[in-house]
C-alpha angles and dihedrals in degrees: 000000000000121000112208116206109218116183096173119116094189107116093207091054094044096051089045090051090061092054091045091055091045089053099042116018114102094189132062110272139211121186136175120202144160133210134211112238108320143138113225112203127200119257093250098044131110106231093204092056098041103045141054094232094184088058094046092050094046091050096041093244113161120223117217131174118222132208096248132072127240131084137318118277133193119233132193133151089277089064117080117204127201130197131194118192114184138165113271142169137235092259095052116133131207111278114174095165092063094060101033093051095077091047092051090048091051091052091048089051087058090057097259109151133205094021118153147148109261135187116344101322116352132109113211135194112201088341094308119119115241099159139036119193137200134187140186144163114248133166092350093307139096117243115197120174135165144181124241111200100212108155101342127158098252094186090066090047091059093042097052101045128072104206120198108248088223089060091053092049092048089057092051093235135120099229145351090256090060090052104051135063144162126265093220090071090062100052121107090209117039123233134164125248094265092053090047090054091050090051092051092047092051092046095051090043092055092048096049109031091244136189114219119220140175122217111266122232088257091051091051092048092052093045092050089051092052091046091052096044098042123002098048095045127107089224093062098038102037111000098083093082120091132181113272132184098223141012134203118198136179139159121229133180089264094050144287121305125197124185117194117192143184114196127197122187090340095309130107105255098173132005134181123184115199140162145108095285126122132232143166094229133049112268088223087081090064092044091053090051092055101039111105094015123132109259094237130117101240095048094044091046092050096047099046110091112212094212093051091046091053091050092050097040109023112217098017120122124215090243092054092048096049091045091054093043095055096035121122110295120250113205116233 
């Protein structure tokens, strides 16, 4: 495994660096990185629905879309992010335990108690969330990355994100602020975020016989190009949302799913599926399958492939999807 040292705090550069490594690295990769103030939204999310954009603009918080599904997360320099990029295969399934296990072990080695993977993608300490994780298959590889709230400004986290009340109720908590906390508060010996990153890097290196590298000048040039042409653009971060005439939305144990539709003469003219769910395949494949179809149960039921659906929205059954799709419309 190769550990890449990334000292950038530019969120556009850092998200681009993951894709660059997915496209070009021949070895398995581990990377630690931090961002200046930013909200990183899931690939399938609607930025306008998930964020308080007045707050993000007022506080100079950048908004960047990532390659993986899941929900929106707040980053600042008190939040340490980790990425694993490993060789995969087309039949790979989501496996959060595999990649969170070494992080949990590293925290335990620092004396942190009662730390565990919980739910579909969270790491908790004493029931408080300190890490959210996301995962996807891309370019024949698995990308797994996660946040580690170390000494983050939690007031900005709660100000920037609009969290679905149904998600709060499903967690049995009163607010996001009651649910999250910083790792630093649980350490027996204090250290700053930089020292914490060094400790994690050394721990992972010892466990995996790693080679440590810096990005070359050529690497940096290519990453900066990708950041400029994709990750910093309005088209990538905001431009995926269109106007739709109706929306259907529901929360499930595997995440929230929202289906926005425009119908014309009884046929699906446009469709956009969004939410904080995960999948091993782009949800666009499911959208393309449905576009142009007659909005009628038997046709929709016959055209939706259960295997494809499960790859696009992990955990959702065909019956659940069709029921949501044809449910009573809710005007936007």
